[in-house]
C-alpha positions in Angstrom: -135.5 60.6 41.8 -133.1 61.2 44.8 -134.1 59.0 47.7 -132.0 58.4 50.9 -131.6 54.6 50.7 -131.1 54.3 54.5 -134.4 55.9 55.0 -136.1 53.9 52.3 -134.8 50.6 53.8 -136.0 51.7 57.2 -139.6 51.2 55.9 -139.1 47.5 56.2 -137.9 47.9 59.8 -140.9 50.0 60.7 -143.3 47.4 59.3 -141.4 44.6 61.0 -141.4 46.2 64.4 -144.6 48.2 64.3 -143.0 51.0 66.3 -141.0 54.0 65.2 -138.9 54.0 68.4 -137.9 50.3 68.0 -137.1 50.8 64.3 -135.0 53.9 65.1 -132.9 51.9 67.6 -132.4 49.1 65.1 -131.0 51.5 62.5 -129.1 53.7 64.9 -131.3 56.8 64.4 -133.2 59.0 66.8 -136.9 58.6 66.7 -137.3 62.3 65.7 -134.8 61.8 62.8 -136.7 58.8 61.6 -140.0 60.6 61.8 -138.5 63.4 59.7 -137.1 60.9 57.2 -140.5 59.2 57.0 -142.2 62.6 56.3 -139.8 63.2 53.3 -140.7 59.8 51.9 -144.4 60.5 52.3 -143.9 63.9 50.5 -142.4 62.0 47.6 -145.0 59.3 47.6 -147.8 61.9 47.9 -149.6 59.7 50.5 -149.3 58.7 54.2 -147.3 55.5 54.6 -148.2 54.6 58.2 -151.0 55.4 60.6 -151.1 55.2 64.4 -152.5 52.0 65.9 -152.5 51.6 69.7 -148.9 52.1 70.9 -147.4 51.7 67.5 -148.0 52.2 63.8 -149.4 50.1 61.0 -148.7 50.5 57.3 -151.2 52.0 54.9 -151.7 50.5 51.4 -149.0 52.8 50.1 -146.7 52.0 52.9 -147.2 48.3 52.2 -146.2 48.7 48.6 -143.1 50.7 49.4 -142.0 48.4 52.2 -142.3 45.4 49.9 -140.0 47.1 47.4 -137.6 48.1 50.2 -137.3 44.4 51.2 -136.7 43.4 47.6 -133.9 46.0 47.3 -132.4 44.9 50.6 -132.4 41.3 49.4 -130.6 42.3 46.3 -127.8 43.9 48.3 -127.7 40.9 50.7 -127.3 38.5 47.7 -124.6 40.7 46.2 -122.7 40.9 49.4 -123.0 37.2 50.0 -121.5 36.5 46.5 -118.6 38.9 47.1 -117.9 37.7 50.7 -117.8 34.1 49.5 -114.8 35.1 47.4 -113.3 37.4 50.0 -114.1 36.1 53.5 -111.2 38.1 54.9 -113.1 41.3 54.0 -116.2 40.3 56.0 -117.6 43.1 58.1 -120.0 43.4 60.9 -123.4 44.7 60.0 -124.8 44.1 56.5 -123.8 46.3 53.6 -127.2 47.7 53.1 -127.0 49.4 56.5 -124.1 51.5 55.4 -124.2 52.0 51.6 -125.6 55.3 50.2 -127.4 56.1 47.0 -124.5 58.5 46.0 -122.0 55.7 46.4 -124.0 53.2 44.3 -124.7 55.8 41.6 -121.0 56.6 41.3 -120.1 52.9 41.3 -122.6 52.1 38.5 -121.5 55.0 36.4 -117.8 54.3 36.7 -118.3 50.6 35.8 -120.5 51.6 32.9 -118.2 54.3 31.5 -114.8 52.9 32.6 -113.5 56.1 34.2 -114.2 58.8 36.8 -114.3 61.7 34.3 -116.8 60.0 32.0 -118.9 58.9 35.0 -118.9 62.5 36.3 -120.1 63.8 33.0 -122.9 61.2 32.8 -124.1 62.1 36.3 -123.6 65.9 35.9 -121.2 66.0 38.9 -117.6 67.0 39.6 -115.0 64.3 39.0 -113.7 64.6 42.6 -117.2 64.0 43.9 -117.4 60.7 41.9 -113.9 59.7 43.0 -114.7 60.4 46.6 -117.9 58.4 46.5 -116.2 55.4 44.9 -113.4 55.5 47.5 -115.9 55.6 50.3 -117.6 52.5 48.9 -114.2 50.8 48.8 -113.8 51.7 52.5 -117.3 50.4 53.3 -116.7 47.0 51.5 -113.1 46.7 52.5 -112.3 45.8 48.8 -110.4 47.5 46.0 -113.2 48.0 43.5 -111.3 50.1 40.9 -107.7 49.0 40.4 -105.7 51.5 38.3 -105.3 50.5 34.6 -103.3 51.9 31.7 -106.3 53.9 30.6 -108.5 55.1 33.5 -109.7 52.4 35.8 -110.5 48.7 35.4 -113.5 47.7 37.6 -113.0 44.5 39.5 -115.5 41.6 39.3 -116.7 42.7 42.7 -117.4 46.2 41.4 -119.4 44.7 38.5 -121.5 42.6 40.8 -122.3 45.6 42.9 -122.9 47.8 39.9 -125.6 45.4 38.6 -127.1 45.2 42.1 -127.1 49.0 42.3 -129.1 49.4 39.1 -131.6 46.8 40.2 -131.9 48.5 43.6 -132.7 51.8 42.0 -135.2 50.0 39.7 -137.0 48.7 42.8 -137.1 52.1 44.4 -138.6 53.7 41.2 -141.1 50.9 40.8 -142.2 51.2 44.4 -143.1 54.9 44.1 -144.7 54.2 40.7 -147.0 51.6 42.4 -147.9 54.1 45.0 -148.7 56.8 42.4 -150.7 54.2 40.4 -152.7 53.7 43.6 -153.5 57.4 43.5 -154.7 57.3 39.9 -151.5 58.4 38.2 -150.7 56.5 35.0 -147.2 57.8 34.1 -145.2 54.7 35.1 -142.2 53.7 33.0 -142.3 50.9 30.4 -138.8 50.2 29.1 -138.6 47.7 26.3 -135.7 46.1 24.4 -136.7 45.4 20.8 -135.1 42.8 18.5 -135.4 42.8 14.7 -138.3 40.4 14.2 -140.8 42.5 16.1 -139.6 46.1 15.4 -141.7 47.1 12.5 -145.2 45.7 13.4 -145.7 43.7 16.5 -144.1 46.0 19.1 -145.4 49.3 17.6 -148.9 47.8 17.8 -148.5 46.8 21.4 -147.2 50.2 22.4 -149.9 52.0 20.6 -152.6 49.9 22.4 -151.0 50.6 25.7 -150.9 54.3 25.1 -154.5 54.3 24.0 -155.4 53.1 27.5 -152.7 55.0 29.4 -151.6 58.1 27.4 -149.2 59.3 30.1 -147.2 56.1 30.4 -143.5 56.8 29.8 -142.5 54.3 27.1 -138.9 53.9 26.0 -137.7 51.4 23.4 -134.1 50.3 23.1 -132.8 49.1 19.8 -129.4 47.4 19.3 -127.5 44.1 19.3 -128.9 41.3 21.4 -125.8 41.3 23.7 -126.2 45.0 24.5 -129.9 44.6 25.2 -129.4 41.6 27.4 -126.9 43.6 29.4 -129.5 46.4 29.7 -132.1 43.9 30.9 -129.9 42.3 33.5 -128.8 45.7 34.8 -132.4 47.0 35.2 -132.2 49.6 32.4 -135.0 47.9 30.5 -137.8 45.6 31.9 -138.4 43.3 28.9 -136.6 42.0 25.8 -139.0 41.2 23.0 -137.9 39.1 20.1 -136.4 35.8 19.1 -135.6 33.7 22.2 -132.2 32.0 22.6 -131.7 28.3 23.1 -130.2 27.7 25.5 -130.9 30.8 27.6 -127.7 33.0 27.7 -127.9 33.7 31.4 -129.1 31.9 34.5 -130.9 35.0 36.0 -133.4 35.5 33.2 -136.7 34.0 32.2 -137.8 33.4 28.6 -141.6 33.2 27.9 -142.5 31.9 24.4 -145.2 33.8 22.5 -145.4 32.5 19.0 -143.4 30.9 16.2 -142.2 32.9 13.2 -140.4 31.6 10.0 -138.1 33.6 7.9 -139.1 34.6 4.4 -137.2 35.6 1.3 -138.1 39.2 0.4 -137.4 41.1 -2.8 -138.5 44.3 -4.6 -141.8 44.3 -6.6 -141.0 43.4 -10.2 -138.1 41.2 -9.3 -137.3 38.7 -12.1 -137.9 35.6 -10.0 -141.4 36.7 -9.1 -142.6 36.0 -12.6 -141.9 32.2 -12.6 -142.8 29.3 -10.4 -141.3 29.1 -6.9 -137.6 29.5 -7.4 -135.2 26.6 -7.0 -132.5 26.5 -4.4 -130.0 26.9 -7.2 -131.7 30.1 -8.4 -131.7 31.4 -4.8 -128.0 30.6 -4.5 -127.3 32.6 -7.6 -128.8 35.8 -6.1 -127.0 38.6 -4.3 -128.3 38.8 -0.7 -128.7 41.1 2.2 -128.3 38.9 5.3 -127.7 39.2 9.0 -124.2 39.5 10.3 -122.1 36.3 10.7 -122.9 34.2 13.8 -126.4 35.9 14.2 -129.1 33.2 14.7 -130.9 34.2 11.5 -127.6 34.0 9.6 -127.1 30.4 10.8 -130.5 29.5 9.3 -129.5 31.2 6.1 -126.2 29.3 5.8 -127.8 26.0 6.9 -130.5 26.2 4.2 -128.0 26.1 1.4 -125.7 23.6 3.1 -128.7 21.3 3.7 -129.6 21.4 0.0 -126.0 20.8 -1.0 -125.9 24.1 -2.9 -123.1 26.6 -2.7 -123.9 29.3 -0.1 -124.1 32.8 -1.7 -120.9 34.8 -1.4 -122.1 38.2 -2.6 -123.7 39.2 0.7 -124.2 42.6 2.3 -124.3 42.1 6.1 -127.0 44.4 7.5 -129.1 44.5 10.7 -131.0 47.6 9.8 -134.5 47.0 8.3 -134.5 50.5 6.8 -131.1 50.0 5.1 -132.2 46.5 4.0 -135.4 47.9 2.5 -133.4 50.6 0.6 -131.0 48.0 -0.8 -133.8 45.7 -2.0 -135.6 48.6 -3.7 -132.5 49.6 -5.6 -131.3 46.1 -6.8 -132.3 42.6 -7.5 -131.0 41.4 -4.1 -133.0 39.3 -1.8 -133.2 39.5 2.0 -134.0 37.0 4.7 -136.7 38.7 6.9 -139.6 37.8 9.1 -143.1 38.2 7.5 -143.9 40.4 10.5 -141.1 42.8 9.7 -142.4 43.5 6.2 -146.2 43.0 6.5 -147.0 46.6 6.0 -144.5 47.0 3.1 -145.9 44.0 1.3 -149.5 45.1 1.8 -148.6 48.5 0.4 -146.9 46.9 -2.6 -143.5 48.3 -1.7 -141.9 44.9 -1.2 -142.7 41.3 -2.3 -142.3 37.9 -0.7 -140.4 35.5 -2.9 -140.7 32.5 -0.5 -143.2 32.6 2.4 -141.2 30.5 4.7 -137.7 29.1 4.4 -137.8 25.5 5.5 -136.7 24.8 9.1 -136.3 28.5 9.7 -139.0 29.0 12.3 -137.9 30.9 15.4 -139.6 31.3 18.8 -140.6 34.9 19.5 -141.1 35.7 23.2 -140.6 37.9 26.2 -137.4 37.8 28.2 -137.4 39.2 31.7 -135.3 39.1 34.9 -135.9 36.3 37.3 -138.2 37.4 40.2 -139.0 40.7 38.4 -142.4 42.1 39.5 -144.1 44.6 37.2 -146.2 47.6 38.2 -149.8 47.6 37.2 -149.2 49.4 33.9 -146.2 47.2 33.1 -148.4 44.2 33.7 -151.0 45.7 31.4 -148.4 45.9 28.7 -147.5 42.3 29.2 -151.2 41.3 28.8 -151.4 43.3 25.6 -148.4 41.6 24.2 -149.8 38.2 25.1 -153.2 39.0 23.4 -151.4 40.1 20.2 -149.4 36.9 20.2 -152.6 35.0 20.4 -153.7 36.8 17.3 -150.5 36.0 15.5 -150.8 32.3 16.3 -154.4 32.2 15.2 -153.7 33.9 11.9 
């Protein structure tokens, strides 16, 4: 979606002043140019944003939604500029940054920061490298700061560039959500639902939630991001996903996120059907210590539970360990050996029910972890995103009751 940010931000001015002429003066545009810009926004929205009232205009329901998102986007840029100016008071300019910055400049900035170079950023955006370089240099001129100092390989984004890049992604997220809300108002149900998924909910809980959402809104555009926690946290904070679902961190790893607990989930010892230890009484800690294991990578929270379990029982921690974060690979390793794996019962519920895996120990003592939703502070969902959150909460209630 290509939107002129100056025109989009003008929606807040129109609502504040109630007159196109006054808003046009405020943003240094002619009234005719602002009227034409407004018409383009209405074409994208598919609905009128303002209607005449006396000597001025008043926003429609669609206009109110978009203007609210415009204010939120403006606030993001103001906060980013305030953070940058606090470090560089000598670079302070006159009018606020949001009055000057363009969508092209912010897209180029975000892409260069993400890829680490102009050429890679150009390929990502499908533009010529000189176009990206020019947009980045224009932004440096607007801010009065060197955002991309030269490095041995490509460029090395400054801290200020990283602050603005995160802000840029969040601004574009607000723009997208604003139009999605307007389209929802018209009955469209193709809003985006972008979810980061951690191991303990990948195989059962999250697929159930997504399936229920799509049964109600078949046109919703769902994307699921898999990967290490650090990468998914970055994607969340940069507006590339809207939720992170899985084991919560204590303490929270960033000050700008909110963690909402859903339910507690222990870790279980899982083996193949027919495993020798399944034929006897619950295995001793010594017997477990003698097994070969498939375990999470070192320093992962689940791995700390694994190591602590043996240390607490004063038994040697297993040394023959395959470190693996893939449930599919773990499943294959279990089926082809007498190894055991530390997994959540939710992860293997279907496999156990089908007789393809077996639970050796239902719950490792003191291994319970809090599963929950992680979102950005002050994030506001669209109607369909909010419906997904309600589905997740209802499923969590079912897990707790069972």
